[in-house]
N, C-alpha and C positions, 0 to 999 in steps of 0.2 A: 851600102849594105851588101851583105853576101847571103845569097839564097842557097841553101843546101837542099837539093831535090834528089831523092834517092842517093845515088853515088856520085852525083854531079854537083859542082859549085858554079853559081852564076853570079857575077858581080853586077850590081845595078846602082844607078845614080838617080838624081832628081828627075822626075818625069818619066822614068822607064816603066814599061809594062812587062811583067813576067807571067807567062802562062805555066801553071802547074797542072799536069795531067791528073785526072781523077784517079784516086787510089795511090798516088805517089806520096811517100813519106817525105816531109819537108819541115824546115824551120828557117828562121831568119836570124842573122848575126849582124849586129851593128859594129862596124869596123872603124868608124870615126866618131868623135864626139859631136854632139849637136842633136837637133830635133829629128826624130825618126817617126814617120807616119806610114803605116801599112794599111791599105784598103783591100779587104778580102771580099771578093764577089763570088758567091757560090751559085752554081746553076746545075742544070741537069735534072735527073730524076729525084723527086722528093718523096718521102723524107730521106735526107742524107744523114750520115752518122759522123761523129768526130771521136777520134781516139787520141788521148793525150799521153805522150811518152815522157820519160824522165831524161 
């Protein structure tokens, strides 16, 4: 999969852990066919907010 984090692209594979800094705009792109599971763990100050972009 390919993580787009602000202006950076990070390629990740099975078992990889990607840190996304708080406040960074990001999305995930599946680049190969198959099963894709993303586990999102949010921490820090609560309550936090989510903004969905198009």
